[in-house]
C-alpha positions in Angstrom: -42.3 -56.7 -24.2 -39.5 -55.4 -26.1 -41.8 -51.3 -26.6 -39.8 -49.1 -27.8 -40.3 -46.2 -25.8 -39.4 -43.2 -28.3 -42.6 -43.7 -29.7 -46.6 -44.0 -28.8 -49.3 -46.1 -28.9 -52.9 -46.1 -29.6 -55.6 -48.5 -28.3 -55.7 -50.8 -30.8 -52.4 -51.7 -30.6 -50.8 -49.7 -34.0 -47.8 -47.5 -33.3 -46.3 -43.7 -33.8 -42.9 -42.6 -35.0 -43.4 -38.7 -35.2 -40.1 -36.9 -37.6 -41.0 -33.9 -38.3 -44.6 -33.3 -39.9 -44.1 -36.7 -41.1 -45.8 -40.5 -38.7 -45.0 -43.2 -39.7 -47.8 -46.3 -38.8 -47.1 -49.7 -38.1 -48.4 -52.1 -35.9 -47.0 -53.9 -32.9 -45.2 -56.4 -32.1 -48.2 -57.8 -29.6 -50.4 -57.1 -32.7 -48.0 -58.9 -34.8 -48.1 -61.7 -32.6 -51.4 -62.5 -32.0 -52.0 -61.8 -36.2 -49.4 -65.6 -36.5 -47.9 -64.7 -40.2 -49.3 -61.8 -42.3 -50.2 -62.8 -45.6 -51.7 -59.5 -47.1 -51.8 -56.0 -46.7 -54.4 -53.7 -48.7 -53.0 -50.2 -47.0 -54.6 -46.4 -47.8 -54.6 -45.0 -51.0 -51.7 -42.4 -50.9 -54.2 -38.8 -51.3 -56.9 -40.6 -48.8 -57.9 -37.6 -45.6 -58.2 -40.4 -43.3 -60.5 -39.8 -39.4 -59.0 -41.2 -35.9 -60.7 -44.7 -35.4 -62.0 -45.4 -38.6 -60.7 -48.3 -41.0 -58.6 -47.4 -43.6 -57.3 -51.1 -44.2 -56.9 -54.5 -43.0 -54.1 -57.6 -42.3 -54.5 -61.0 -43.6 -53.2 -63.0 -41.7 -52.8 -66.9 -41.6 -55.9 -66.5 -38.6 -57.8 -63.9 -40.4 -58.5 -60.5 -41.2 -59.0 -57.5 -39.4 -58.9 -53.6 -39.7 -56.5 -51.4 -39.6 -57.7 -48.1 -38.3 -56.5 -45.1 -39.0 -54.3 -43.7 -35.6 -55.3 -40.0 -35.8 -56.4 -37.4 -39.4 -54.6 -36.7 -41.6 -53.9 -37.1 -44.5 -52.1 -40.2 -46.4 -48.6 -39.6 -47.6 -46.6 -42.6 -48.7 -47.0 -46.5 -47.8 -44.6 -49.2 -48.3 -44.4 -50.7 -51.0 -41.3 -53.4 -49.9 -44.5 -55.1 -46.8 -47.0 -54.5 -49.4 -44.8 -56.8 -51.5 -43.7 -59.0 -48.3 -45.9 -58.6 -45.5 -43.8 -61.6 -43.8 -41.9 -58.5 -42.9 -44.3 -57.2 -40.9 -43.9 -59.7 -38.7 -39.6 -60.0 -39.1 -39.1 -56.8 -38.5 -42.5 -55.0 -37.2 -41.1 -52.1 -35.5 -38.7 -51.4 -38.6 -38.9 -52.6 -42.2 -42.8 -54.5 -41.2 -43.8 -50.1 -41.2 -47.5 -49.4 -42.9 -47.6 -46.0 -44.5 -47.0 -42.3 -43.9 -49.4 -39.8 -43.5 -49.7 -35.7 -42.4 -51.5 -35.8 -38.9 -53.5 -33.2 -38.4 -55.6 -33.5 -35.9 -54.3 -34.2 -32.1 -54.9 -38.3 -31.9 -55.7 -40.1 -29.3 -51.8 -42.1 -28.0 -50.1 -43.8 -25.1 -46.8 -43.6 -24.5 -44.3 -47.1 -24.1 -45.3 -47.9 -20.1 -49.2 -46.8 -21.2 -49.6 -49.4 -24.1 -47.2 -52.2 -21.6 -50.1 -51.4 -19.4 -53.3 -52.6 -21.9 -51.5 -55.6 -23.4 -50.7 -56.7 -19.8 -53.3 -59.6 -19.2 -53.2 -60.4 -23.0 
């Protein structure tokens, strides 16, 4: 699996890219592959306050509906409207145009580096 090493990861198969006080959140290629063709996204509302581990949205694919979990405590500041309009972006470029939302993190999340996430998903 080709994982960007400049990102952090959650055990719920999300990635986090932090730039200043904002963090961009998406699902990993591993999760996108497991989901199959993503056909619908229900993302958290801008302005919503979320707690790490809480359900904050859904991803629907041709195989199933999966919950999205907040990777950290914080406030949602932006959602990817382009991905909502074209959910296939999640499969096509999970680490790029398929990002899901941006948040201002207020609580320290429990994150994995690329090596630890690769080890987590090695047997999957």
